[in-house]
N, C-alpha and C positions, 0 to 999 in steps of 0.2 A: 543534217545535210552534211558531217564532215568528209563524205566518200561516198564513192561513186555508189557501192555497195546501199547505205542508207539512203542514197536520194528515191524521192519518187519516180514512179515511172514516168515521163511526160504524156505520154500517149492514154495511160489510165487516168492521169489526173481530168486530160482533157475530155477525154468521153463522159467521165461523169460529172462534170462542171458543161458540156452542151445537152447531157443527159438530164439536168437538173436535181440530181441525187448526187449528193458524196456524202463521207464520213470527214467528222472535222477530227484533229487530232486526240481529242479524247475520248473519240470511238461514237462518238455519238453521229447518227446521223440526221444528215439535213435537206430538204426539199427545199430546194432553190427556185433559180429564173426560170420561167420556162419564157426558152428560145423560139422564135419564130423558125420556120424550114428553109425560110434565105439566111438569116446569119448562122443558124448551124452549119448549111452548106458552105457559107465564104469564110466562118473560123476556122471548119474543120479543113477544107481546101488550104487557107492560108499559114495553118499553124504543124498542121500534120499531112495536109495532101491524100485526104479523106475524098474519094469519089472524083478523084483529078483525073483530064486526062491522061494517056499515055506520053505523051511529050511532056507534061510539066513535073518537071523536078526542081520548082523555087521554094516550098514549104521552107517555115520557119527551123523545125524542127531537125527536119537532113542538114539545111543551111548550117546551123551553130554546133548540130554534130553533141559530143562528149561537153560541150561549155553550156548546153542547157538550163543547169542550174547556176552558173558561174559566168554569166557574158558579161560584155562594160557594152555602154551606149553605144559606140564606135559600129560594134557588129551589128546593132540594129541598123544603123545610117547607110552602111554596109551593104547589107540584105536588099533593104529598102530602094537604094540606087541602083542596082542589077536587077531589078523585077521587073520581065517583059510578059508583054502579052504573049497568048498562044502562035500570033504569029511572026514573034520574035521581035515587033519591036517594043518599042520601050513603054512604060505603063505609065497612065498620066498622072498628073500631080494629085489630084481625087480620089485613085485608086491605091495609088503609095500610100498617101494619108489612112484610108481605109485597112491596108493592109498594119501598118502601123500601130492601128490604133485595134486590131484585134491580139495582136503582141503585149501591146499596153494592159490590153483587158482579160488577158489569158494570166499577167504576173501582177496583177492588181489582184483578180481571183485567188489567187497562191500565198499572197500576202494576205489579204484578211481572211480567208476561212481558212487556211488551212494551218498557218501558224509560220509557213515558208519565210524565206530572208526578205528584205523588205529592200524593196528597190527602187530607188528614187531615181523615178526617167521622164525627161525633160518632156514639156509638149508635145504632142502629136506633129505641128508644124515642125519642130527644132529636129527631131527625130526622122521624119519623114524628106527634111532637104527641100534643098533646090529643085524643080523641074527640072529633067533631065540634060536638057536644051543647055541649061545654065552650069552643068559641072563640067 
């Protein structure tokens, strides 16, 4: 993944992962985890805005843009810090933590199963940061 042309499409990677079927770098098809409907919805929403309400624009892929494969830890912290509910109120710390978990899980899948770069991400609590009131 030395250039954008060689980098996989994050939406396709996510779709395969959430569907429970993906291709390893050696071409072998893998049947992975069977996700429950709630997890598929939540991860799809938080990572790619899948099935998002029309006013919601806070998914990870939109936020990070071209840096999706070249982000730094502060990017996740900044994203988690600006997440809001649909009514515009700050997202609760537990919800922000779940959002960070979705990002961590996606990149863990990419590292473990697709031979992608290794991301040494800090624990979820460190990435989610303090509650919005403490910022």
